[in-house]
C-alpha positions as CSV (number, residue, x, y, z in Angstrom):
1,M,-15.6,-82.4,-68.5
2,E,-17.3,-81.2,-65.1
3,K,-15.1,-82.9,-61.8
4,I,-17.5,-84.4,-59.4
5,T,-18.3,-83.5,-55.9
6,L,-18.5,-85.7,-53.5
7,R,-20.9,-86.1,-50.4
8,R,-19.8,-86.8,-47.0
9,P,-19.6,-89.5,-46.0
10,F,-18.1,-91.0,-49.1
11,F,-16.0,-94.7,-49.4
12,V,-13.2,-95.7,-50.8
13,V,-11.9,-99.4,-52.5
14,N,-8.9,-99.6,-53.6
15,P,-8.0,-103.2,-55.2
16,K,-4.8,-101.8,-55.7
17,S,-2.5,-104.8,-56.9
18,Y,-4.1,-107.7,-55.7
19,L,-6.8,-107.6,-58.1
20,Y,-7.0,-107.3,-61.7
21,G,-8.9,-108.6,-65.1
22,D,-12.1,-110.6,-64.2
23,D,-11.4,-110.5,-60.7
24,V,-11.6,-106.9,-60.4
25,L,-14.3,-106.8,-62.3
26,K,-16.4,-108.8,-60.1
27,L,-15.0,-106.7,-57.0
28,A,-16.7,-104.0,-58.8
29,Q,-20.3,-104.9,-59.9
30,Y,-20.5,-105.8,-55.8
31,V,-19.6,-102.5,-54.6
32,D,-21.3,-100.9,-57.2
33,E,-24.8,-102.4,-56.1
34,L,-24.0,-101.6,-52.7
35,A,-23.3,-98.0,-53.8
36,K,-26.8,-98.0,-55.8
37,K,-28.8,-99.9,-52.6
38,Y,-27.2,-97.5,-50.4
39,D,-27.1,-94.2,-52.4
40,F,-23.3,-93.5,-51.3
41,D,-20.3,-91.2,-53.7
42,V,-17.9,-94.8,-53.9
43,L,-14.7,-94.4,-55.8
44,F,-12.9,-97.8,-56.6
45,T,-9.5,-97.8,-58.5
46,A,-8.1,-100.6,-60.3
47,Q,-5.2,-101.3,-62.6
48,H,-4.8,-98.4,-65.0
49,I,-5.7,-101.7,-67.8
50,D,-8.8,-102.0,-66.5
51,L,-9.9,-98.8,-66.1
52,A,-12.5,-98.8,-68.8
53,A,-13.7,-102.5,-68.3
54,V,-14.6,-100.9,-64.8
55,K,-16.7,-98.1,-65.8
56,A,-19.1,-100.4,-68.8
57,S,-19.3,-102.6,-66.4
58,T,-20.7,-100.7,-63.5
59,S,-23.2,-97.4,-63.3
60,K,-22.5,-95.9,-59.9
61,L,-19.1,-95.9,-59.0
62,I,-17.0,-92.8,-59.3
63,V,-14.2,-95.0,-61.3
64,T,-10.8,-93.9,-59.9
65,A,-6.9,-94.4,-61.1
66,Q,-4.5,-95.6,-58.9
67,H,-1.9,-92.8,-60.3
68,M,-2.0,-90.5,-62.8
69,D,1.5,-87.6,-64.3
70,G,1.1,-84.3,-65.1
71,H,1.8,-84.8,-68.9
72,K,0.2,-83.4,-71.8
73,A,-0.4,-85.8,-75.0
74,G,2.5,-85.6,-77.0
75,A,6.3,-86.6,-76.5
76,G,6.7,-89.6,-73.4
77,M,7.0,-92.6,-72.7
78,G,5.4,-95.0,-70.1
79,H,3.3,-92.1,-68.6
80,I,-0.5,-92.0,-67.3
81,L,-2.2,-89.6,-69.2
82,G,-5.2,-87.4,-67.5
83,D,-6.3,-87.3,-71.1
84,A,-6.3,-90.9,-71.8
85,L,-8.0,-91.7,-67.9
86,V,-10.9,-89.2,-68.6
87,S,-11.3,-91.0,-72.4
88,A,-11.5,-94.0,-70.3
89,G,-14.2,-92.6,-68.1
90,V,-11.9,-91.9,-65.3
91,K,-13.5,-89.2,-62.7
92,A,-11.0,-88.5,-59.9
93,T,-7.0,-89.9,-59.6
94,F,-4.7,-90.7,-56.1
95,L,-1.3,-89.0,-56.4
96,N,1.3,-89.6,-54.5
97,H,0.2,-92.3,-52.9
98,A,3.1,-93.9,-50.4
99,E,3.3,-96.6,-52.5
100,H,4.2,-94.3,-55.4
101,S,5.4,-91.1,-54.3
102,M,5.7,-88.0,-56.5
103,T,8.3,-85.4,-55.6
104,I,6.6,-82.3,-55.1
105,S,7.5,-80.6,-58.6
106,D,5.1,-83.7,-60.4
107,L,2.6,-83.3,-57.9
108,T,2.1,-80.3,-58.8
109,K,2.1,-80.5,-62.4
110,A,-0.1,-83.6,-61.9
111,M,-2.7,-81.5,-59.9
112,K,-2.4,-78.8,-62.5
113,R,-3.7,-81.1,-65.0
114,C,-5.9,-82.8,-62.9
115,K,-7.7,-79.2,-62.8
116,E,-7.3,-78.6,-66.2
117,L,-9.1,-81.9,-67.5
118,G,-11.7,-81.5,-64.6
119,I,-10.5,-84.8,-62.6
120,C,-10.7,-85.0,-58.7
121,S,-7.3,-84.8,-57.1
122,I,-6.7,-87.4,-54.3
123,V,-3.5,-86.3,-52.9
124,C,-1.8,-88.8,-50.4
125,A,0.1,-87.9,-47.2
126,D,1.5,-89.3,-44.2
127,S,2.0,-87.2,-41.1
128,V,0.0,-84.1,-39.5
129,E,3.0,-81.7,-40.9
130,E,2.8,-83.4,-44.4
131,A,-1.1,-83.2,-44.4
132,K,-1.1,-79.5,-43.4
133,A,1.9,-78.1,-45.9
134,L,0.4,-80.9,-49.1
135,A,-3.5,-79.1,-48.1
136,K,-1.6,-75.3,-49.5
137,L,-1.7,-77.4,-53.0
138,E,-5.6,-77.0,-52.4
139,P,-6.5,-80.4,-53.2
140,D,-9.9,-81.7,-53.7
141,V,-9.3,-84.6,-50.9
142,M,-6.5,-85.3,-48.3
143,V,-5.8,-89.1,-47.7
144,C,-4.6,-89.0,-43.9
145,E,-2.8,-92.1,-43.5
146,P,0.8,-93.1,-41.9
147,T,3.6,-95.0,-44.2
148,S,3.8,-97.6,-41.1
149,L,0.5,-98.5,-41.2
150,I,-0.6,-99.4,-44.7
151,G,-1.5,-102.7,-45.0
152,T,-1.0,-103.7,-41.5
153,G,-4.6,-103.5,-40.5
154,K,-3.8,-101.2,-37.4
155,V,-6.0,-98.8,-37.3
156,S,-4.7,-95.0,-36.8
157,S,-5.3,-93.5,-33.3
158,A,-8.0,-91.4,-32.9
159,D,-5.6,-88.6,-31.7
160,Y,-3.4,-88.8,-35.5
161,M,-6.9,-88.6,-37.4
162,K,-8.0,-85.6,-35.1
163,A,-5.4,-84.0,-35.6
164,T,-4.8,-84.7,-39.4
165,N,-8.6,-83.7,-40.4
166,E,-8.2,-80.4,-38.4
167,A,-4.6,-79.6,-40.0
168,V,-6.3,-79.9,-43.3
169,K,-8.9,-78.1,-43.0
170,S,-7.1,-74.6,-41.3
171,V,-5.1,-74.6,-44.0
172,C,-8.2,-75.7,-47.2
173,P,-11.4,-75.4,-45.5
174,H,-12.8,-77.0,-48.7
175,T,-10.8,-80.3,-49.2
176,M,-12.2,-82.8,-47.9
177,V,-10.4,-85.7,-46.0
178,L,-10.0,-89.3,-46.2
179,Q,-9.1,-91.3,-43.2
180,A,-8.0,-95.0,-44.8
181,A,-5.1,-96.3,-43.1
182,G,-5.6,-100.3,-41.5
183,I,-9.8,-99.9,-41.8
184,S,-10.8,-103.6,-41.6
185,T,-13.9,-103.5,-39.6
186,S,-17.4,-101.9,-39.5
187,E,-16.2,-100.4,-36.0
188,N,-13.5,-98.9,-38.2
189,V,-15.3,-97.5,-40.7
190,Y,-17.7,-96.0,-38.3
191,D,-15.0,-94.5,-36.4
192,A,-13.0,-93.0,-39.4
193,I,-16.1,-90.6,-39.4
194,A,-16.8,-90.1,-35.8
195,S,-13.3,-89.1,-35.7
196,G,-14.3,-85.9,-38.3
197,A,-13.3,-87.2,-41.9
198,D,-14.8,-86.9,-44.6
199,G,-14.9,-90.7,-46.2
200,T,-13.3,-93.5,-45.3
201,G,-12.3,-97.4,-47.1
202,G,-9.6,-99.9,-47.1
203,T,-7.5,-102.4,-49.0
204,S,-6.1,-105.2,-48.0
205,G,-8.8,-105.0,-45.1
206,I,-11.5,-105.8,-47.7
207,V,-9.9,-107.9,-50.5
208,C,-7.4,-109.7,-48.2
209,A,-10.6,-110.7,-46.2
210,K,-12.1,-114.1,-45.8
211,Y,-15.4,-113.1,-46.9
212,P,-14.8,-109.8,-49.0
213,F,-18.2,-109.2,-49.7
214,K,-19.5,-109.8,-46.4
215,T,-17.1,-107.3,-44.8
216,L,-18.2,-104.9,-48.0
217,D,-21.7,-105.7,-46.0
218,E,-21.3,-105.0,-42.9
219,M,-18.3,-101.7,-43.7
220,F,-21.8,-100.0,-45.9
221,E,-24.1,-100.7,-42.8
222,A,-21.5,-99.0,-40.7
223,L,-21.5,-95.9,-43.0
224,D,-24.9,-95.9,-43.6
225,K,-25.6,-95.5,-39.3
226,A,-22.6,-92.8,-39.7
227,R,-24.6,-90.6,-42.1
228,T,-27.9,-91.1,-40.2
229,N,-25.9,-89.6,-36.8
230,L,-24.0,-86.9,-39.1
231,K,-27.9,-86.0,-40.0
232,E,-28.9,-86.0,-36.8
233,G,-26.1,-83.9,-34.9
234,K,-24.9,-87.1,-32.7
235,I,-21.8,-87.0,-34.9
236,K,-20.0,-83.7,-36.5
């Protein structure tokens, strides 16, 4: 499978374990329409059992797993096979999220399998130091978010975003950086891209919002504004 190439700025909608079944499909279909309307690259995650259904019911989204193991088909119980993800239409996977952390050994194996299968690797890091260390593994995307801010609605500081952006790029210039901690408003979306990040997105800030679809509308409008200002050189 040919690996996707993400365009900046990109967006991630990551329902984690908040939604499944019909509820996650409704959200995916709405996000798919926004992705088509604005022509953005949008990664959308779901429970592994729902990924094939998300793929079948959308046309623009980059269907993304929330985790993948480095195992190959054969002996092994309870592992998430990259081969099975590819078969379901998955193009990318998160790895080493704070809520599903991995050892360096397991992370390295999973990233190797991603390269073999053409799956985009989205590796998560906490601190500036961890981001810089994991960038040496050359992930396709690095998620920089302090573990302490996940799910709190509190956004990473501008200093943290700038420092982690620069740390990753200094080690692996072609790795794209996703700033996503606490993103819950359109202003958060714009500021993340203005910090120098390549992408942003959210979880609880979207699915737990009073009006999730309205929140998404506002976030995509902000992302569109950021894209325009990137083109015009108003932000870098």
